[in-house]
N, C-alpha and C positions, 0 to 999 in steps of 0.2 A: 791251922790258920794263924794262930798266935805265934807259933814258932817261926813261920815264914815272915810275919811282920817284924818280929824281933831281929831276924837275920837281915832284913832290909834296913832296919834302923842301925844295926851294927855296921853294915857295909857303908851306909851313908856317913856314919860317924868317922869311919876310917878315911873315906874320901875327903871329907871336910878337913880332917886333921892334916892330911897331906897337902890339900889346897892351901891351907894357912901357912904351911912351911914352904910353899912355892914350888912343889914338885910338878914338873912339866907333864909327867905321865898321868897324874891325877886330872889335869886339865884336859888331856886328850880323852880320857875315859868319860869325863863329864860331857864333853862335846859329842862324843859318840852316842851317849845315852839320851841326850836331850835335844840335839840339834833339830831333828825332824819334828819333834813335838812342838818346840818353840816356833819353828817356821810356820807350822799350821796355824798356831794361835795368831801370829803376826799377820799372816795372809788373810785369815778370816776377818781381821779388823781393818786392815789397810786395803785389801783387794788389789795389792800391787806386789807382784812376785819379786821383782828386783829390789824394791825397797824392803821387803820382808827379809830378804837375805842379808841386807845391810843392818837391819834392826837386830837380827840374831847375832851378828858379829859384835854389834855394840853391847848387847846383853852380856856376852861372854867377856868383853873388855871390862864391863862394870863389875862382873863377878871377880875377875882377876884383881881389880883395884880395891874392891870392898869386901872381899871374903873375910877379912879380919873382923868386920863389923857384924857378921852373920851370927844371929842368936840361935843356938842349936835347940832351943825349946820349940822352934818352928821347924817344919819340914823343909828340906832343901828344895824339893820340887815346887812347893808353894812359893818359896822365895823367888825362884827362877821364873815361875809363871807370872808373879806380880810384877817383876821387872819388865818382862816381855809385854805385858798388857800396858804398863805405863809408857814404855818406849813407843809402842804402836799408837797409842792415843795421842802422845805428844807429836809424833810425826804427822798424824792426820790433822791435828789442830794447826800446826805450822802451815801446812799446805792450804787449809781452808782460809787462813788469814791472808794468804797471798792470792786467793782465788785461782789456785792451780791444782786443786785436788783432782786427780785422774788415776786411772789404772790401765795397765797394759792389757790388750785383749787376751782372754784366757779361755776362748771357746774352741781352741785347736787351730785357729787360722795362722798363728805364729809358731805352730809346732809345740805349744805348751798345752797343758791340760789342768783342769781343776783337780784337786786332791780327791781321791775316791772316798765316798761316804758309804758305799754298800759293797757287799762281797761280790766276787766274780760269779757269773752265772754261765753254765755250760751252753745254754741256748743263745745263739747270736742275736736273735730278735729281742729277747727279754733283756739281754745285756745292753743292747743299743737303747732300748726304752729307758732303762735305769740310768744310763749315761746321760741321756737327754734331760731326764728329771733332775739329775745332779747339777748339770750345767745351769738349768733354769733356777734351781735353788740358790746356787752361788750368785747369780745375777740379782736375784731378789734380796739376798742376804745383805748386800751393801746398802739397800734402801732402808733397812731397819734403823731405828734410833740407836745411837752409840751404845747406851747402857744395855739395851736388850740384846744387841748383837754380841757384845762381849760375853754375856752369860750364855747365850746360845752356843757360841763357839766353844767355850770351856766345857759345857755339858755334853753337847752332841759330838763334837769333833775330838775332844780330849777325854770324853767319858768321865769327867770329874763329878764327884757327888755334890749335892747341894752344900753340905758342910765344908767341903774343900773349896768350893767357889766362894762361899761366904768368907772364909779365912783369907783367900787371895785378894778379894776386892774390899775387904773390911766392911761388909754389909751384913745384915741379918739373913738368916735362912729364909725367912718369910719374904724378904725382898728378892732373893734369888728366885724363889718359886713364882712370884708375881711377874717378874721380868721375863722368865722363861715361858710362862703361860702366854704373855703378851706376844713374845717373839713367835711362838708356834702358831698362835691364832692368826697373826698378820701374814705369816708365810703361807698358811693354808688358804687364806682368803685370796692372796695374790696369785697363788698357783692353782686355785680352784680345786684344792684337795677336799676330800670328804672329812668329816669330823673324826673318823676312826683311822685316818691315815697316820702312818708312823713317821713323824718328823721330829 
Protein backbone atom coordinates (compact mmCIF):
# COMPACT_ATOMS: atom_id res chain seq x y z
CA UNK A 1 0.00 0.00 0.00
CA UNK A 2 2.82 2.39 0.88
CA UNK A 3 4.51 1.64 -2.47
CA UNK A 4 1.29 2.47 -4.32
CA UNK A 5 0.88 5.70 -2.37
CA UNK A 6 4.50 6.69 -3.08
CA UNK A 7 3.96 6.00 -6.78
CA UNK A 8 0.84 8.21 -6.76
CA UNK A 9 2.80 11.01 -5.11
CA UNK A 10 5.62 10.62 -7.64
CA UNK A 11 3.13 10.73 -10.53
CA UNK A 12 1.44 13.78 -9.02
CA UNK A 13 4.78 15.55 -8.56
CA UNK A 14 5.66 14.94 -12.20
CA UNK A 15 2.29 16.23 -13.40
CA UNK A 16 2.57 19.35 -11.21
CA UNK A 17 6.10 20.01 -12.49
CA UNK A 18 4.89 19.77 -16.08
CA UNK A 19 1.85 21.94 -15.33
CA UNK A 20 4.09 24.65 -13.91
CA UNK A 21 6.11 24.57 -17.13
CA UNK A 22 2.94 25.04 -19.16
CA UNK A 23 2.87 21.63 -20.87
CA UNK A 24 -0.47 21.23 -22.64
CA UNK A 25 -0.28 17.45 -22.38
CA UNK A 26 -0.19 17.67 -18.60
CA UNK A 27 -3.37 19.76 -18.57
CA UNK A 28 -5.10 17.20 -20.78
CA UNK A 29 -4.10 14.44 -18.39
CA UNK A 30 -5.32 16.50 -15.44
CA UNK A 31 -8.71 17.07 -17.09
CA UNK A 32 -9.09 13.40 -17.99
CA UNK A 33 -8.34 12.33 -14.43
CA UNK A 34 -10.47 14.86 -12.57
CA UNK A 35 -13.20 16.23 -14.85
CA UNK A 36 -15.84 13.67 -13.87
CA UNK A 37 -15.08 13.84 -10.16
CA UNK A 38 -15.15 17.63 -10.07
CA UNK A 39 -18.39 17.69 -12.04
CA UNK A 40 -20.06 15.39 -9.48
CA UNK A 41 -18.96 17.67 -6.65
CA UNK A 42 -20.27 20.78 -8.41
CA UNK A 43 -23.53 19.05 -9.32
CA UNK A 44 -24.08 17.86 -5.78
CA UNK A 45 -23.76 21.45 -4.52
CA UNK A 46 -25.51 23.42 -7.28
CA UNK A 47 -28.08 20.85 -8.49
CA UNK A 48 -27.62 22.43 -11.92
CA UNK A 49 -26.04 20.31 -14.65
CA UNK A 50 -25.22 23.07 -17.13
CA UNK A 51 -23.78 25.36 -14.47
CA UNK A 52 -21.74 22.50 -13.06
CA UNK A 53 -20.11 22.02 -16.45
CA UNK A 54 -19.26 25.73 -16.50
CA UNK A 55 -17.90 25.56 -12.97
CA UNK A 56 -15.57 22.70 -13.87
CA UNK A 57 -14.25 24.68 -16.82
CA UNK A 58 -13.65 27.64 -14.52
CA UNK A 59 -11.81 25.39 -12.07
CA UNK A 60 -9.41 24.24 -14.77
CA UNK A 61 -8.88 27.84 -15.90
CA UNK A 62 -7.98 28.78 -12.33
CA UNK A 63 -5.60 25.86 -12.12
CA UNK A 64 -3.95 26.97 -15.36
CA UNK A 65 -3.54 30.52 -14.05
CA UNK A 66 -2.55 29.67 -10.47
CA UNK A 67 -0.63 26.39 -10.69
CA UNK A 68 2.56 28.28 -9.86
CA UNK A 69 1.07 29.11 -6.44
CA UNK A 70 0.29 25.47 -5.63
CA UNK A 71 2.07 24.29 -2.50
CA UNK A 72 3.10 20.71 -3.05
CA UNK A 73 2.92 19.99 0.65
CA UNK A 74 -0.80 19.61 -0.03
CA UNK A 75 -2.33 16.98 -2.32
CA UNK A 76 -3.22 18.12 -5.82
CA UNK A 77 -6.62 16.42 -5.55
CA UNK A 78 -7.39 18.29 -2.31
CA UNK A 79 -6.49 21.59 -3.97
CA UNK A 80 -8.75 20.82 -6.96
CA UNK A 81 -11.61 19.77 -4.69
CA UNK A 82 -11.28 22.93 -2.62
CA UNK A 83 -11.40 25.17 -5.71
CA UNK A 84 -14.46 23.27 -6.99
CA UNK A 85 -16.31 23.57 -3.69
CA UNK A 86 -15.55 27.30 -3.48
CA UNK A 87 -16.60 27.95 -7.09
CA UNK A 88 -19.82 25.98 -6.58
CA UNK A 89 -20.71 27.80 -3.37
CA UNK A 90 -19.92 31.17 -4.95
CA UNK A 91 -22.23 30.37 -7.86
CA UNK A 92 -25.02 29.36 -5.50
CA UNK A 93 -24.67 32.51 -3.42
CA UNK A 94 -24.71 34.75 -6.50
CA UNK A 95 -27.97 33.25 -7.68
CA UNK A 96 -29.50 33.41 -4.22
CA UNK A 97 -28.73 37.11 -4.04
CA UNK A 98 -30.56 37.60 -7.33
CA UNK A 99 -33.50 35.40 -6.21
CA UNK A 100 -32.96 33.21 -9.24
CA UNK A 101 -31.53 29.99 -7.85
CA UNK A 102 -33.05 27.09 -9.77
CA UNK A 103 -31.95 23.85 -11.36
CA UNK A 104 -32.74 22.06 -14.58
CA UNK A 105 -35.01 19.01 -14.23
CA UNK A 106 -32.88 15.96 -13.66
CA UNK A 107 -35.53 13.28 -13.26
CA UNK A 108 -35.17 12.01 -16.82
CA UNK A 109 -37.85 14.27 -18.32
CA UNK A 110 -35.25 16.20 -20.31
CA UNK A 111 -33.21 13.13 -21.22
CA UNK A 112 -30.75 13.67 -18.37
CA UNK A 113 -30.24 11.60 -15.27
CA UNK A 114 -28.87 11.86 -11.81
CA UNK A 115 -25.38 10.42 -11.34
CA UNK A 116 -25.55 6.82 -10.21
CA UNK A 117 -24.90 6.26 -6.51
CA UNK A 118 -25.37 2.49 -6.50
CA UNK A 119 -24.03 -0.37 -8.58
CA UNK A 120 -26.00 -1.93 -11.42
CA UNK A 121 -28.33 -4.76 -10.48
CA UNK A 122 -29.19 -7.57 -12.91
CA UNK A 123 -32.82 -7.66 -11.73
CA UNK A 124 -34.82 -4.96 -13.60
CA UNK A 125 -37.30 -4.40 -10.76
CA UNK A 126 -34.54 -4.00 -8.16
CA UNK A 127 -32.60 -1.72 -10.49
CA UNK A 128 -35.72 0.42 -11.03
CA UNK A 129 -36.34 0.72 -7.28
CA UNK A 130 -32.72 1.72 -6.70
CA UNK A 131 -32.97 4.35 -9.43
CA UNK A 132 -36.14 5.78 -7.91
CA UNK A 133 -34.45 5.98 -4.51
CA UNK A 134 -31.43 7.71 -6.06
CA UNK A 135 -33.64 10.29 -7.78
CA UNK A 136 -35.50 10.95 -4.53
CA UNK A 137 -32.19 11.28 -2.69
CA UNK A 138 -30.94 13.87 -5.18
CA UNK A 139 -34.12 15.90 -4.85
CA UNK A 140 -33.85 15.92 -1.06
CA UNK A 141 -30.11 16.57 -1.14
CA UNK A 142 -30.60 20.12 -2.42
CA UNK A 143 -32.81 20.86 0.60
CA UNK A 144 -29.95 20.23 3.04
CA UNK A 145 -28.15 23.19 4.58
CA UNK A 146 -25.14 24.16 2.49
CA UNK A 147 -22.44 23.02 4.90
CA UNK A 148 -24.02 19.62 5.49
CA UNK A 149 -24.60 19.08 1.79
CA UNK A 150 -20.96 19.77 0.88
CA UNK A 151 -19.68 17.25 3.42
CA UNK A 152 -22.22 14.65 2.28
CA UNK A 153 -21.27 15.09 -1.37
CA UNK A 154 -17.54 14.78 -0.66
CA UNK A 155 -17.97 11.72 1.56
CA UNK A 156 -20.68 9.74 -0.19
CA UNK A 157 -20.20 10.72 -3.84
CA UNK A 158 -16.44 11.18 -3.89
CA UNK A 159 -15.75 8.66 -1.13
CA UNK A 160 -13.28 10.99 0.57
CA UNK A 161 -12.22 10.26 4.13
CA UNK A 162 -13.06 12.52 7.05
CA UNK A 163 -9.44 13.70 7.15
CA UNK A 164 -9.44 14.53 3.43
CA UNK A 165 -12.69 16.49 3.76
CA UNK A 166 -11.34 18.33 6.79
CA UNK A 167 -8.26 19.33 4.78
CA UNK A 168 -10.31 20.52 1.80
CA UNK A 169 -12.82 22.54 3.83
CA UNK A 170 -10.34 23.70 6.48
CA UNK A 171 -12.46 22.40 9.33
CA UNK A 172 -11.85 19.86 12.09
CA UNK A 173 -12.47 16.15 11.69
CA UNK A 174 -15.08 16.37 14.41
CA UNK A 175 -16.96 19.05 12.46
CA UNK A 176 -16.91 16.82 9.39
CA UNK A 177 -18.35 13.98 11.46
CA UNK A 178 -21.13 16.09 12.99
CA UNK A 179 -22.16 17.63 9.65
CA UNK A 180 -22.22 14.22 7.98
CA UNK A 181 -24.28 12.77 10.83
CA UNK A 182 -26.75 15.65 10.49
CA UNK A 183 -26.97 15.23 6.69
CA UNK A 184 -27.57 11.48 6.93
CA UNK A 185 -30.21 11.92 9.65
CA UNK A 186 -32.11 14.60 7.73
CA UNK A 187 -32.05 12.57 4.51
CA UNK A 188 -33.27 9.44 6.29
CA UNK A 189 -36.09 11.42 7.91
CA UNK A 190 -37.18 13.05 4.66
CA UNK A 191 -36.99 9.77 2.72
CA UNK A 192 -38.53 7.71 5.55
CA UNK A 193 -35.53 5.41 5.65
CA UNK A 194 -34.91 3.13 8.63
CA UNK A 195 -32.02 3.86 10.98
CA UNK A 196 -29.94 1.04 9.52
CA UNK A 197 -30.35 2.24 5.92
CA UNK A 198 -27.09 2.87 4.09
CA UNK A 199 -27.05 6.52 3.10
